[in-house]
N, C-alpha and C positions, 0 to 999 in steps of 0.2 A: 555474436552480441545477442543482449535480451530487449525485446520490448516495452517489461515490467520493471516500474521504477516503486519502488516501497520507501516511503519516509518515515523513518519511525526513531524510535526513542528507546536507548538499554535500559531493561529493566520494566517496560512496560507491559502488560497482561494482554491491553488490546492489543498491541503490534504482534506479541506472541503469538495471538489466536491466528494471525491470520499469518504469520511466519511458519504456523504448522499446516493450516490448508496450503500452500505454497507446496509444502514439501511434501505432503499426502500427494497431492496432483504432480510430482516430479517436474515443477516449471522453475526454470530457472530467469532470477531477478536480480537489480541492480539495488543494492541497500543503502541510502540516503541517511546517515544520523542527524538528526535534530539536534538544537543547544536546548539543555533542561529550560531557561528562560524562556517561555512564550513571546515577550520582547523581540527575543534574538533571534526569531524563525521567518527571518522576511519570505527566505526559499520557498518556504514550503505555502505561507502566506501566498505569496503570486502563484504558484500555482493549485490551490485551494479555494481562494478566497478566505481562511478561516488558518489559526495557529495549534489546532487538535489532532493530533497522530493516533492511529497511522492515516496515511493516505498516499492511495495507490493509482499510478497512470498506466496505463497502457497503449501505445502509441500505435499496435496493430491495430488496436480496436478503437482510435479515438475519443481512448476515456482519460482526462487530459487534468483530474486530482479529487478524486474519488477519497469521502471522508467515511468515518464509521468502520469498524471491525465486522459489523455482523450485515452490512452489506458488500463490503468488501469481499467477505468468504460466499456470503451467496454467487454475486456475480464469476467469482472464481471456478464455481463449482456448475453454473450455468454454463459458462463460457467454454472453459477446459476441463470438467470432469467428463464422465464416462458418453455422456451425449454426443460429443461434440465429438 
């Protein structure tokens, strides 16, 4: 089981950027596909307070809903990259 969960949307370039970093770091994660309509994204809104994706949850490190692909990529590198 993995502690990482990624809320994403198929075809989202920002989500793809995060998925590439997850693959580069060889990290397992659970993918949760969200509906295309922002009005139907209640699950991701409950986690992060907003309806945009990607959103990362990292239970092992107390991250409950990190938005913004650049922030997520930086976090993954700092937390799971070569330095750890």
